[in-house]
C-alpha positions in Angstrom: 8.0 42.6 12.0 7.0 40.5 8.9 8.5 36.8 9.3 9.1 37.2 5.4 12.5 38.0 3.9 13.2 39.6 1.0 13.8 36.7 -0.9 10.5 34.9 -0.1 8.9 38.0 -0.7 10.7 38.2 -4.3 9.9 34.6 -4.6 5.8 34.7 -3.8 6.0 37.8 -6.4 7.6 35.4 -9.1 5.0 33.2 -8.2 2.0 35.2 -9.2 1.2 36.5 -5.2 0.1 40.3 -4.9 1.8 41.7 -1.7 -1.4 42.1 -0.2 -1.5 38.2 0.0 2.2 38.5 2.0 0.3 38.5 5.4 -1.8 35.7 4.6 0.8 33.7 3.2 2.8 34.3 6.5 0.0 33.7 8.5 0.6 30.1 6.9 4.2 29.5 7.9 3.3 30.1 11.0 -0.2 27.9 11.0 1.6 24.5 10.4 -0.8 21.6 11.4 -3.6 23.7 12.0 -4.5 24.5 8.3 -7.3 23.0 7.3 -6.2 20.9 4.1 -3.2 20.5 6.0 -2.4 16.8 7.2 -2.6 13.0 6.0 -5.6 12.7 8.8 -7.8 15.6 7.8 -7.7 14.1 4.4 -8.4 10.6 5.1 -12.0 12.0 6.7 -12.9 11.5 3.3 -13.2 7.7 4.4 -14.1 8.0 7.8 -16.9 5.8 8.6 -19.5 5.3 11.5 -18.9 1.3 11.2 -20.2 -1.2 13.9 -17.4 -3.0 15.6 -17.7 -6.6 13.0 -17.5 -4.4 10.2 -15.2 -4.9 7.0 -12.7 -2.0 6.5 -11.6 -2.0 2.8 -11.8 1.8 2.3 -8.9 3.9 3.1 -5.6 2.1 1.9 -4.7 0.8 5.0 -2.8 -2.6 5.8 -4.6 -4.6 7.6 -1.8 -6.5 9.0 -0.7 -3.2 11.3 2.9 -2.9 12.2 5.3 -6.0 11.7 6.5 -7.3 15.1 9.9 -5.4 15.3 8.1 -2.1 15.1 5.0 -3.3 17.9 7.7 -4.6 20.7 9.9 -0.8 19.6 6.8 1.6 19.8 5.6 -0.3 22.8 9.2 0.1 25.1 9.1 3.9 23.6 6.2 4.6 25.5 8.0 4.4 28.9 10.0 7.7 27.7 7.1 9.4 26.5 7.5 12.4 29.1 10.4 13.2 27.2 11.0 14.7 23.5 13.9 11.9 22.1 14.7 14.4 18.8 17.3 11.8 18.4 14.5 9.3 17.3 13.7 11.1 14.3 17.5 11.5 13.9 18.2 7.7 13.6 14.9 7.1 10.9 17.1 9.6 8.9 20.2 8.4 9.0 18.5 4.9 8.2 16.2 6.1 5.5 19.4 7.9 3.9 21.6 5.0 4.0 19.3 2.8 2.2 18.4 4.8 -0.6 22.1 6.1 -1.2 21.2 9.7 -0.6 22.8 12.3 2.3 20.8 12.8 5.5 20.5 16.1 4.3 19.0 14.8 1.8 16.3 13.4 4.3 13.9 15.3 6.1 11.0 13.3 8.7 7.3 13.9 8.4 4.4 12.2 10.1 2.9 10.6 7.2 4.1 12.0 3.6 0.3 14.1 2.9 2.1 17.3 4.8 5.0 17.6 2.6 3.1 17.4 -0.6 0.7 20.0 0.9 3.8 22.1 1.6 5.4 21.5 -1.5 2.3 23.2 -2.9 2.5 26.2 -0.8 6.0 26.6 -1.7 6.3 26.1 -5.5 2.2 26.9 -6.7 0.5 29.9 -6.5 -1.4 32.3 -9.1 1.1 32.0 -12.0 2.7 29.2 -11.2 0.1 26.2 -11.4 -0.2 22.8 -9.8 -0.7 19.6 -12.4 -1.6 16.3 -11.5 -3.7 12.7 -12.7 -7.4 12.5 -13.2 -8.3 10.2 -11.0 -5.6 11.2 -8.6 -5.2 11.7 -4.7 -7.0 14.6 -3.9 -4.6 16.6 -1.6 -2.1 18.8 -3.8 -5.3 19.9 -5.2 -6.6 21.0 -2.3 -3.6 23.0 -1.2 -3.9 24.5 -5.0 -7.5 25.5 -4.4 -6.5 26.8 -1.1 -3.9 29.5 -2.2 -5.6 30.5 -5.3 -3.5 28.3 -8.0 -4.9 26.9 -11.0 -5.1 23.2 -10.5 -4.6 20.7 -14.2 -6.2 17.1 -14.0 -4.5 15.0 -16.4 -6.3 12.1 -17.8 -4.6 8.6 -17.5 -3.6 7.4 -20.1 -6.5 4.0 -21.0 -4.1 2.6 -23.8 -0.8 2.2 -21.3 -2.4 0.9 -18.6 -4.0 3.5 -16.6 -0.4 5.2 -16.6 0.4 9.1 -16.1 0.2 11.0 -19.4 3.4 13.0 -18.5 3.5 14.4 -21.9 -0.4 16.1 -21.9 1.2 17.0 -17.9 3.9 18.7 -19.1 1.9 20.6 -21.8 -0.7 21.8 -19.4 1.5 24.6 -18.6 4.4 26.1 -19.5 4.8 28.0 -16.2 3.7 24.5 -13.9 5.1 24.7 -10.5 4.8 21.5 -9.6 4.1 18.5 -11.2 2.5 15.4 -9.3 2.9 11.6 -9.7 1.6 9.1 -7.4 3.4 5.9 -9.0 1.6 3.4 -8.0 -1.4 5.8 -8.8 -4.1 6.4 -6.2 -6.7 5.5 -6.6 -6.1 3.2 -9.4 -3.1 1.0 -8.3 -1.8 1.8 -11.9 2.1 2.2 -13.1 3.6 4.9 -15.0 6.6 3.3 -16.3 10.7 4.5 -15.5 11.5 5.7 -18.9 7.9 8.6 -18.9 9.3 9.7 -15.8 13.1 9.9 -16.6 11.4 11.8 -19.3 9.2 14.2 -17.8 12.2 15.2 -15.8 14.2 15.9 -18.8 12.1 17.9 -20.8 10.3 19.7 -17.7 10.5 23.6 -17.8 13.6 24.8 -15.8 11.5 26.3 -12.7 9.1 23.3 -12.5 9.4 21.3 -9.5 8.3 17.3 -10.1 7.4 15.3 -7.4 6.4 11.5 -7.1 4.6 10.1 -4.3 5.9 6.8 -3.7 3.5 6.1 -1.3 2.6 2.5 -2.8 5.6 1.5 -4.5 7.1 -1.1 -2.2 4.0 -2.7 -3.0 4.6 -2.7 -6.8 8.2 -3.8 -6.8 8.8 -0.7 -9.4 11.6 1.2 -9.2 12.6 4.2 -6.9 13.6 7.8 -8.2 16.2 7.9 -4.9 19.1 8.2 -7.8 17.6 11.2 -9.6 17.8 12.9 -6.4 21.4 11.9 -5.7 22.2 13.5 -8.9 20.3 17.0 -8.2 17.5 16.5 -9.8 14.2 19.3 -9.4 12.6 16.0 -8.1 10.9 15.7 -4.6 10.0 12.1 -3.3 7.5 11.0 -0.8 7.9 8.4 1.5 5.4 6.7 4.2 5.2 4.2 6.5 1.5 4.0 6.3 0.8 1.5 3.6 3.8 -1.6 3.3 4.9 -1.2 6.9 1.4 -0.6 8.3 1.8 2.4 10.4 -1.0 4.5 9.2 -2.1 5.4 12.9 1.6 5.9 14.7 2.7 8.4 11.7 6.0 8.5 9.9 6.8 9.2 6.0 9.9 11.4 4.2 10.2 13.8 2.2 13.6 13.0 0.3 15.1 15.8 -2.0 18.3 18.2 -2.6 18.8 20.5 0.6 17.3 23.4 -1.4 14.1 22.0 -1.4 13.7 20.8 1.1 14.4 24.4 3.2 11.5 26.0 0.7 8.7 23.0 2.1 10.3 23.5 6.1 9.1 27.0 5.9 5.6 25.9 5.9 5.9 23.5 8.8 8.2 22.1 11.5 6.5 19.9 14.0 7.8 17.3 16.4 7.9 14.1 15.1 5.5 10.8 17.7 8.1 9.0 19.4 6.8 5.4 19.1 5.9 6.2 15.4 9.9 7.1 14.7 10.6 4.1 17.1 8.5 1.6 14.5 9.7 3.3 11.9 13.4 2.2 12.8 12.7 -1.1 13.4 10.6 -1.5 10.3 13.7 -0.3 8.3 15.7 -3.2 9.6 14.1 -6.2 9.3 14.8 -7.0 5.5 12.3 -9.5 5.1 9.0 -7.7 6.1 8.9 -6.0 2.6 8.9 -8.9 0.0 6.9 -10.6 2.7 4.4 -8.6 2.4 4.4 -7.6 -1.2 3.6 -11.1 -1.5 0.7 -11.4 0.8 -0.7 -8.0 -0.5 -0.3 -9.6 -4.4 -1.7 -13.2 -3.3 -4.7 -11.4 -2.3 -5.2 -8.9 -4.7 -4.8 -11.2 -7.4 -7.6 -13.5 -5.8 -10.1 -11.5 -5.8 -8.8 -10.5 -9.5 -9.9 -14.1 -10.5 -13.3 -13.9 -8.5 -14.3 -10.5 -10.3 -12.9 -12.2 -14.0 -15.1 -15.0 -13.2 -18.4 -12.9 -12.4 -17.8 -10.9 -15.4 -17.2 -7.4 -13.2 -14.7 -4.9 -14.7 -11.9 -3.7 -13.3 -8.2 -1.8 -13.4 -5.2 -4.2 -13.2 -3.2 -2.9 -10.2 -0.3 -3.6 -9.1 -1.0 -1.8 -5.4 -3.3 -2.5 -2.6 -6.5 -1.2 -4.3 -7.9 -1.4 -7.4 -11.0 0.7 -9.1 -14.4 -2.0 -10.4 -17.0 -0.3 -12.5 -20.1 -0.8 -11.3 -21.5 0.4 -14.5 -24.1 2.6 -11.9 -23.5 5.7 -10.0 -20.6 4.4 -7.5 -22.3 6.3 -4.8 -24.9 4.2 -4.6 -23.2 0.5 -4.8 -20.6 2.4 -2.0 -23.9 2.7 0.4 -25.7 -0.6 -0.3 -22.4 -2.3 0.5 -21.9 0.0 3.5 -25.6 -1.9 4.8 -24.1 -5.4 4.4 -21.2 -4.2 6.5 -18.7 -4.1 4.1 -17.3 -0.3 3.5 -15.3 0.6 0.7 -13.6 3.7 -0.9 -15.1 6.6 -2.1 -16.0 7.5 -5.6 -13.8 10.0 -8.0 -15.1 12.7 -10.0 -13.8 12.0 -12.8 -14.6 8.2 -13.0 -18.3 8.6 -11.5 -19.4 4.7 -12.0 -16.3 3.1 -10.4 -15.7 2.3 -6.9 -12.3 1.6 -5.0 -11.3 -1.3 -2.8 -8.7 -1.9 -0.6 -6.8 -5.3 -0.8 -7.5 -6.7 2.7 -7.2 -9.8 4.4 -8.4 -12.6 3.4 -11.2 -13.2 5.6 -11.9 -9.8 4.7 -12.2 -10.1 1.0 -14.4 -13.4 1.1 -17.0 -11.4 3.0 -16.5 -8.2 0.2 -17.1 -11.2 -2.2 -20.1 -12.4 -1.1 -21.6 -8.6 -0.5 -20.5 -7.5 -3.9 -22.5 -10.5 -5.3 -25.5 -9.6 -3.3 -25.5 -5.6 -4.5 -24.5 -6.1 -8.2 -27.3 -9.5 -8.3 
């Protein structure tokens, strides 16, 4: 018996899948986290390195500060309950997040990170006749999921004359049948911001059956507006949140999708998983520390601006960022610089095909960035 109901079959046909694809789609709906592109750690393998213990790791947009004190204590205490599922811990995160974002609890779904719901949204809304639209360079996970199901991906260059913002008009013009338009704001890897007015214009002018996804993984760091009011107004918008960045919980796994319940239900068809209770305890605690976000935003900004002063002093070209990562134009194949830096025990980010002469740097601690500066001067001499 097929796990696909009649409505799901009609939806698949409308997205360009043939009936011979139904079995494969059904298999994906039951595969969950075993899908080859599925989870955030799987994509993070792109940043996996075999580094010595004394290496500087500024390659994966991790937060070197780790979880705050309250989160560490909550997670440690939760280990005692590790033999139980304790589903109520994710309910607690859902309730706190809903209250803080001004939406109903049913508009929030908790996930282990934010890449899962990105992949699932591609499976739910894209197909052979429903393309995926993203920025270039941009976070690659959604494009990989689109490739897996045979959906076309339109990669739209960032607007150099607007501070490398998303070109929302070109993204909209890319396809009248787009299933999902993906905005990462600030963008990964450039750390650049797309104006609120541009996002509002995109949502107001998109085709009726297109969904706009706004990935707010780095929005806390930038201090930019969140798009929660659009969700509260029942727009065709899905927001992604993660605790991996400003909250320093990349290894503890916590995130959320925020959207209308009908949109969340379509995403959930492709995954249902138990949340790690230590991550849930740490997430609940983090959300309730009012000083955490402004203090960490300032910390990251101070270290980032010091790095920019170093680059300007030494006449290196970089893309001004408001996030915890930035791009440097090294004027030669970025992979060469990446390898040379590794020999100095400083591991920097990967290279994007659209910008082959740029490398991505994650903002580390002041000590880590001092070691980066010394190694970078040596490599670039």
